[in-house]
C-alpha positions in Angstrom: 0.2 0.3 -0.2 0.7 3.6 -0.7 2.0 6.8 1.3 -1.0 8.6 -0.7 -3.8 5.5 0.1 -2.8 5.1 3.4 -3.4 9.0 3.9 -6.9 8.4 1.8 -7.6 6.2 4.3 -6.6 8.1 6.8 -8.7 10.7 5.7 -11.7 8.2 5.0 -12.0 7.3 8.1 -11.8 11.2 9.2 -14.5 11.8 7.1 -16.9 8.3 8.1 -16.7 9.2 12.0 -17.3 13.4 11.1 -20.5 11.9 9.3 -21.5 9.7 12.1 -21.7 12.7 14.4 -24.0 14.8 12.0 -26.4 12.4 11.3 -26.2 11.2 14.9 -26.9 15.1 15.5 -28.9 16.6 13.2 -31.1 13.8 12.2 -32.1 11.8 15.4 -32.9 8.6 14.3 -30.1 7.9 13.0 -29.0 6.8 15.8 -32.0 5.6 17.2 -31.3 3.3 14.2 -28.0 2.5 14.5 -26.9 3.8 10.5 -23.6 3.4 11.0 -20.8 3.7 7.7 -18.5 0.8 6.7 -16.9 1.8 4.1 -16.0 4.8 1.5 -13.1 5.2 -1.7 -14.2 8.2 -2.0 -16.5 7.2 -5.2 -18.4 4.2 -3.5 -20.5 4.0 0.5 -21.4 1.6 1.9 -23.4 1.8 5.1 -25.6 -0.5 7.6 -28.0 -0.7 10.1 -29.1 -3.5 12.1 -31.5 -5.6 11.6 -33.1 -5.5 15.9 -33.7 -1.7 16.4 -35.6 -1.8 13.2 -37.6 -4.8 13.1 -41.2 -4.9 12.6 -43.9 -7.5 13.2 -43.3 -9.7 10.4 -39.3 -10.0 12.1 -38.1 -8.0 9.1 -36.5 -4.1 8.4 -39.1 -2.1 8.7 -39.9 -0.2 5.5 -39.5 2.9 7.5 -36.3 2.2 8.1 -35.1 1.0 4.7 -36.9 4.1 3.3 -34.6 6.3 6.1 -30.7 3.5 5.5 -31.1 4.6 1.7 -31.6 8.2 2.0 -29.4 8.6 4.4 -26.7 7.0 2.1 -27.1 8.8 -1.1 -27.2 11.8 2.0 -24.3 10.7 3.0 -22.3 10.4 -0.6 -23.6 13.9 -1.4 -22.1 14.8 2.1 -18.8 13.5 2.0 -18.0 14.7 -1.8 -18.5 18.2 -0.4 -16.9 17.9 2.3 -13.6 16.4 0.5 -14.4 19.4 -2.0 -13.9 22.1 1.5 -16.9 23.0 -0.2 -20.4 23.3 1.8 -23.8 23.9 1.3 -27.5 22.2 2.7 -28.3 18.7 1.6 -32.3 17.9 1.1 -33.3 15.2 -0.3 -36.6 16.5 -3.1 -37.4 13.3 -5.2 -37.5 9.9 -4.3 -38.6 6.4 -4.6 -37.9 3.1 -3.6 -38.9 -0.6 -4.7 -38.9 -3.1 -2.1 -38.0 -6.2 -4.2 -37.2 -8.2 -0.9 -38.2 -9.0 3.0 -35.1 -7.8 5.3 -34.3 -10.1 7.2 -30.1 -10.3 7.9 -28.5 -6.7 8.6 -28.2 -5.1 5.0 -26.0 -3.2 3.5 -26.5 0.2 1.8 -24.6 1.3 -1.9 -23.9 3.5 -3.5 -21.4 5.3 -5.9 -20.5 9.2 -6.4 -21.4 9.6 -10.5 -18.6 12.5 -10.7 -21.2 15.3 -10.7 -18.6 18.6 -10.3 -19.9 20.2 -7.4 -18.1 23.2 -7.6 -21.2 24.4 -8.8 -21.5 25.9 -5.0 -17.9 27.6 -5.1 -20.0 29.3 -7.8 -23.0 30.3 -5.6 -25.3 28.0 -7.8 -27.0 24.8 -6.0 -25.8 21.2 -6.9 -28.7 18.9 -8.4 -27.5 15.1 -8.6 -29.8 11.9 -9.0 -28.3 8.8 -6.9 -29.4 5.0 -6.7 -28.6 3.2 -3.6 -29.5 -0.6 -3.5 -29.8 -2.0 -0.4 -28.3 -5.3 -0.6 -29.1 -8.7 1.2 -25.6 -10.6 0.9 -25.2 -10.5 -1.9 -28.9 -10.3 -2.7 -30.8 -6.9 -3.9 -33.5 -6.4 -1.6 -34.5 -2.9 -2.6 -33.4 0.1 -5.0 -33.9 3.9 -3.6 -33.9 6.5 -6.3 -33.3 10.3 -4.2 -32.0 14.0 -6.0 -30.6 15.9 -4.0 -30.2 19.5 -3.7 -27.3 21.5 -1.7 -28.2 25.3 -1.2 -24.4 26.8 -1.2 -24.3 28.4 2.4 -24.3 32.4 2.5 
């Protein structure tokens, strides 16, 4: 492993710790759900939440928890990209759609890939719009697919 990649890993670990604190401080349900990032490489993000605090009467993950996990995974990706670029913006979900494909009866992992959207528009005082697809996996199986349109308004 090169020095640069070790530096990136440390930076990414710090970013993920800060993201977790931001979620827990500003979106209290994320702490109750025990949502936590598990991997980030600059272009892809994986986030998980244990089944136990998110279970429904069928002993599967509650649909609201699935939606929240997917939404926060996309939001987290936008936040991370802004943080790495040292750009600030207020991120909101403007539109979201989810397809529930199978019951989730194990701890899921939500994964999203950054589409390469240029976030420098925020520096120029313009809002950022980015559409993200988040897939929730139960092992190797895709159990839900969320598509969200995120908007980030530049901070004054």
